[in-house]
N, C-alpha and C positions, 0 to 999 in steps of 0.2 A: 546897325544890324549886329546882333550878338553872334559871335563866332561859334561854330559847332565845337562841342567838346569831343574828346577822343571816343567816349562812349557813344555819343550821338552819331558820329561818323560810322562807327561799327554797326550801329543799329540801322542807319540809312542804307548802307550797302547790303546788310543782311536781309532787309525787306525786299530790295530790288532783286537780290539773288534768289529769293524764295519764289519769285514769279517765273524765273527762267534760269535754272542752275548753270547751264552751259549755253549761253547765248551765242548766236552766230551772225555774221554779216548777212544782209539781205541781197547783196550783189552776188550774182552767179558767176562762177569761174571754175577753171579746171586745174590750174597750176599757178605758181607764183607770178609767172609772166602775164597770164590772162587776168589775174587779180590786179596787177599793176595797171594793165590796160583798162579794166573796168573802173578802177578808182580815178584814173585820169579822165575817163569819159564822164564820170559822175559829177565833175565840177560844174556847178550851176545847172545841174540836171537832176532828175529824180532817179532813184535806184530802179524803180519799175520801168522807167523809160529806157534806161541803159540795158536792163535785162531783156527788153523786147528786141534790141538790135544785136546783142552780142552772140546769141547762138549761131547765127549765120556767119558772123565774123570769125568766131573761134573754130568753126568747122573747117575754115581754110587758112587760118593764121593763129595757131596756138603757141608759136615760138617766135623769137625775134627774127630768125632767118626766114621763116614763112611769111612774116609780116612784111619784110623787105621785098620778098618775091611778089607779094600781092601788089605792092605799089601804092602810091598816094592817091591816084585818081580812083582806083577800084575801092580803096579804103573809104574814100569820101562817099561813094555811093552806098556803102554798107552802113555807114553811121549818120547818114543825112538827117534822120529823124531826131538826132541829139543836138542840143544847142551848141553853138560855136564849133560845128563839125569840121570846118576847114582848118581852123587853128589846131584843133585836137588831132586831126589826121596828120598834119605836118609835124607835130610834136611826137606822135607815136612812131612815125617813120624815123625821125631823128634819134629818138631814144633806143629804138630797135637796132639801129646801126651802131650806136655806142656800146650796147650790150654785146653785140656780135664781135666788135673790134677790140673792146677793152675788157670784157668780162666773160669771154668764152661762151657767150650766148645765155648766161645765167643771170638771174636777178641778184644783185649783191645784198648780203645781209649786213648792211652798213649804212647808217643814216647819211653820212657825208657823201658817200658814193651815190646813194639814191637821189639826194637833193641836187646833184650836178646834172641829172637827166632832164631834158626839156619837158616842161609841163608838170614837173614833180616838185612840190613844195614840202614844207615840214609836215603838214597834215597828211598828205598822201604817203610820205615816207613812213610816218607813224602807223598808218593803217596797214601797210605792207609788212612792216616789221612785226606788228602784233598778230595779224591774221595768218600770214604765210609762214612766219618763223616763230611764233609764240612768245615774242618779246613783250614785256609788261609796259608797253608804251600807251599813251592816252592821246588820241588824235582829237583835237577840239574843232568841231564844226559848229554850224549855227545852232543846232539843237543842244549840244553839250554846253556851249557858251551861255545859252539861255538858262538851262537847268542849273548850272553852277552859280550863276548870278542871282536868279530868281529865288532859289531855295536858300541861298546863303552858304551852301556847302563849300564853294571855293570862288568867291567873287574876284573879279579882275576886269580891267578896262580893255585888255587886248586878249586875243586867243592864246598868245604865248604866256601872258600873266596867269590866265586860267589854267593852262596846261601845267605850269610850274606849281601852282597852288594845289591842283589835284594830285600831282605826283608827291607833294609834301604831306598831304593829309590822308591819302588813300592807304589803308592797311595793306601790307604785302600780300596777304592771302586773297585780296580782292583786285589787285592791279591787273592781273591777266585779262579779266573780262570787264573791267570798269568802263572802258570805252563803249562796249556794246550795251551794257545796262543803262548807261546814261543817255546814249543816243536813242535807244528804243523808248525810254521813258519820255524823252523830249518829243519824240515823233508821235507817240500814241496817247500820252497822258498829259504831260506838261507842255501843252501846245502853245504856240505863239499868241494867238488871239483869244482862244477860249480854253484855258487849262481845265482839265477834268478834275478839279479839286475834290469833289465828293467821292470820286473813285480812286483817289491817289493813295497808294500804300505808304507814302512817306509824309502825308499831310500833317501829322502830329509833330513832325520834326522841322517842317518847312518854315522859313522866315519870310515868306511872301507877305508883304505888308497888308494886303486887303483880305488875306485868307480867312480870319475869323468871321467877319461879316458876310463874306462871299459864301463861305461854307454854310452859314445859318440860312441864308437866302436860298441856296441851292437845295439844302435838305428840306426846307419848307415846301419848295416847289415840287420836289420828288414825292413828298408825303401827300400833297394835294392831288397830284396826278394819280397816285396810287389809290387814293380814296375815290377819285372820280372814275377809276377803271380805265384811265388812258394809258397808252403804251409808254413805257419808260426806257429811254435809250441808255444802256449801261455799257461799261467797258467789256469787250469780249474777253474770253479766256486767253491766256498767252498764246496757246497753240493756234487760236483763230487769228490773232493779230500779227504774229511774228512769223514770217515765212522762213523756212529752213533751207539752207543751201549747203553744198558740199564744203567741208573745209577742203572754206574761209573761216 
């Protein structure tokens, strides 16, 4: 796979940025602590699923102290619809205690400190640093891992390898929002099973092996459907696809 040139990387991000100049996370939150909670809850769960449970939770536990006062059993009931809810409840109570006892009830703006919290790994720490504190970190989840490898932008065999490759190739002016552009592209366009190649704004730069033939077939199918007067499913405008939430 031919590596991206610096010009191509700039063009790649420029096209993604044009669709959403200031992208935001789809997780709903109020402050750095509730963002941390939402990201912990989102592990092996969907953002929409987490967003259904967190309004009631954040109404009664929007700080580490209030989370501790809520207690693990009550927390379990509030997040029962989310996968692995018992383990996550245990971790949230434990990390809330650490935040109260060691960090004055505040979420630390430090990767090492964040990664010592129960249920918090590198990806979660990167999301919190980027979204809550504006750090130019790139959290690699399954969508970003797929986009980076499929397109050839930053191939790697592990999430860490992809993260380091993205940090090395992403221009400074795009690093602040690179995580969001890539994850939204993977979630809505460069999908796992059926990538929307005909609708992809970076298709001309992509190194996806089957892209040329796939694009030709897809375009022929679209043209045939159009001539027959059949409805054509096209990618919605960014504002229709990407929900907006408070900074995050």
